[in-house]
N, C-alpha and C positions, 0 to 999 in steps of 0.2 A: 184183829187181824189173825192172830194165832189160831183162833177157832176156825176161821176159814181154811187155814192150812190143814188143821187136824181133820176137818170134814172132808176136804179133798183127798187127803191121804187115806182116810177110812173108806171112802167110796171106791178107791182103787185096791182095797184089800191090804193096805200097808199096815204092818204092826208098828206101833211107835211107843216110846217111853218118854216121860217128861221129867226134867230135872231142874233144880233151882238151888242157889246158894243157901246154906243154913246160917243166915246172918240177920241182924236187925235191919229193917228198912231205914233208909235215910231219914224219912219222916212220914207221917200219916196225914193225908189231906182229906177233909170232909168235902166231897165233891158236890154237895148241895150248896155250900156257901163259899168254897174255895179256901177255907181257913185251915191252918195246921192244927191238928189235935195233939193233946198231951200224951195220948196212948200211942206207944210205938209197937209195931207189929214185926213179926218174923217173916222174911222173904219166902222161905220154904213153906211155912204154914199158909201164908197169904196166896201163894201160887196154887197150893192144893185146894184152897177155898174157891178161887176163881176158876180153876180148871175142872173142879168137881171130879177130880180123879186122883189116881195114885201118882204122886210126885216124889221122886227120890232126891236125896242130897247130891249136888253136882260132883262132890268129891268121890262119889261111887261110880261115876261115868267113865267107862273105858272106850276110847275111840275104836279099838279093835273089835268091839262087840256090835257095832252099828255100821250101816251102809252110808249114812249121811246125817247131817245135823241141820236144824233150822232154829235160829234165834228169834224170839219175839222182839218187837220194838216197844215204843211208847216210853212213858216215864220210868217204868221198871228197868228197862235197858239203860236209859240215860242217867238214872240216879242210883241204881242198886247193882247192876252188872258193871257199871262204869260211873265215872263222874263227869261225863261229857256235858250234861246239862249245866253243870256248875263251872267247869274249867275249859270247855271247848277243846281245841287241839292239844292242850296241855293236860288232858284228863288222865286219870288212872283207871286201870281195868282190874276187876276182881281177879285175884290170883288163880282161882280154879277155872274161871272163864277163860283166862289167858292160856292155861294149861290145855284145856279142851280144844280150843281153836288151834293151838300149835300142834297138838297130837293129830287132829283131823287133817291139817295141812300137810304134816310130815308123811301121813299115810295116803295122801292124794285123794281124799274122800270129799265128795260134794258138800258144800256148806251154803245155806241160805240165810239171809239176814233181812228181817222185815223192818220197815219204817226207819227209825233212827239207828237200828243195830248195825248197819254197814260201817258206822263210825268205829265200832268196836274192833272189827277185823282190820280196818285201816290202821288203827293204833297198834294193835298186837303185831301185825306182820309188816306194816310200813311199806307195803307194796301191793301190787295187784290193781284190778279195776273193780269199782263198786258204784252203786247209784243210790241216790236218795231223791231222784227226780231231776229237777232243773237247777242249774247253777246261776241262773239270772232271774230277776224279778222285775222285768221291764214294765209289765202291765199290772203289777200288784197282785197277781193271782197265785204266786208261789212264795209264801213267806219263809221258806226254809233254805233259800239260796245260800245263806251264810254257812250252813252245814256242809254244802258241797265244797266251799272254800276251806273249811276246817279239815275235810278229808284230804285235800291236796297238801295242806300243811303237815299232815300226819305221814305223808310219803306215798299214799295211794293215788291212783288216778280216778277222778270222778267222771262218769260217763252220763251225759244228759239223756234222760228217757222221758217218754210221755207218761201220763197218768195210767195208761194201760198196764204198765209194769208196776205191780204193787209190792213186790218183794225184791230187795236188793240181791245182788249176786256177787260172787267173788271169782275173779280169774287171776291166776298167778301169772306174773310176767317176769 
């Protein structure tokens, strides 16, 4: 999903920079068999490998240097930027990620959160409106309804949206 955002930004002539924490990954999964591997990787190095680009350490990011920020989702956000995959609403957020979100919020700059990443801003700020899609799974088509409930427990308001909305948003209230 982050590649879609980067392509869209590039097509509009937007210059962007990429950042990641310089920390060990929670664990490394072999996606061919779903098994955990004994080799542990670094989040910054893995981010640069996946992005095929220049990725800087997040501790060098200054909100005043940028117009907006977009956080990718997926297991990286749920296991390395936070512990939401492990602890749900009782999760912890990486200190640098927390600093960056707080700085952008204080400067009233736009923030976007893809996939599971809206849980991160919900936990950091404990307010605002975000979305991860639907809060109900009546027909079995939306398996992430529990995430919407976790967002509410974190103090933010979850707003139900259709699958046409693929990136979470944040509105301060």
